[in-house]
N, C-alpha and C positions, 0 to 999 in steps of 0.2 A: 581665744576661742578654739583654735584648732589643735591645741595641745591634746585634748581628750580624743578628738577625731583621729589623730595620728597614732594613738597608743597601739591599736592593733597592727598598724604598719610597722612601727618601731619594734614590736614584739615578733615580727615575721609571720604573723597570722594571715595577713592580707597584703596585697601589693598596692591597693588603693583604698582610701577611707570609706568610699561609697559602697565597697563590697562587703563591709562588716554589717551583719543583719541588724544590730542594735544601734547603729550609728545614726545621728541626726544629719549627717552629711548629705544624704539623698534629698532631704528637704531643703537644707540651707545652701548646698552647692549645686544641686541639680533641679530644684524646684518641684520635686515629687511631693504631692499632697500627703500629709500624715497627720491624722487627728490628734496624735499625742504631742506634736510639736507646736509650741506657741512661740512665734518669733520674738526674741528678746529685743529690747530697745537698742542695744549696741548693734545687733544684726540689722535692724531697720535703718540705722544710720549709715550703713555701708554703701547705700546708693538710693537714688530716687525711684527706681523701678525694680521689679523682681529680678529682671535680667542683670541690671547693674549690681545688685546685692549678691546674686549668685556668682557673677564673674569676680567680684572683689573677694568673696569668701574663698573661691577656688584659688585665687592668687595668694591669699593669706595662708592657706593650707599647703601651698607649694613651697613657701618660705620655710626652709629647714631650721628648726631650733638647734642650736649647738648643744653638745653634751652638757656644757656648763649651764645653759639655760634650763634644760630638762632637770638637771640636778638641783638648781635653785628653786624651780617650781615645786619639785617634790619635797625639798627641805622646808620651804615655806608652808606647804600644805600640811606636812607632818607636825609643824609647830603651831598650826592654827593661824598663820599670818596670811594676808593677801600677798600677791606678787604682781608687780607691774613694771613696765618700762618707765623710765623717768618722765616722759611726756604725759603718760596717762596718770601717773601719781600726782603730777602738778595740777592737771585738770580736775582730778578727783578732789584734791585738797581744796581747790577754789570753789568746788560745788558744795562743800560742807561749811556750815555756818561757824563751826568751831575751829576750822583750819587744821584739824587733827588728821593724822594718817598713821596707820600701823600697817605697813606693807613691806614686802621684800622687793626692793627696787634694783634691778639689774645687778644682782649679785651682792647687795649689801642690805642689811636690815635697816629700815628707816622707821623710827618710832617717834611719836610726838609731833611737834610742828615742823613742817617742811618750809624752808624759805625759798 
């Protein structure tokens, strides 16, 4: 989730994702009301209360993606693939009735059935 939030920081435009005027970080990480932001189910699952979700979101955004992760996300995006860490890919596969996944999983393309 925080890949996009951190783009202005990685580009040197801002020092904090909440400072970027078009960022959803202020809503997700700080709890500022924004009529354009509809909380995603994944965000809702970050905690039981708004405060827990904001704290968890802040922690996620503090975790720095490696240059390899950023490159993998961009590569997957450019090729029209999803990108996920292995644990997410496994959960996603189990949530699909056909067991299919086409995603970029921690640096390698995973297509077809995941075991």
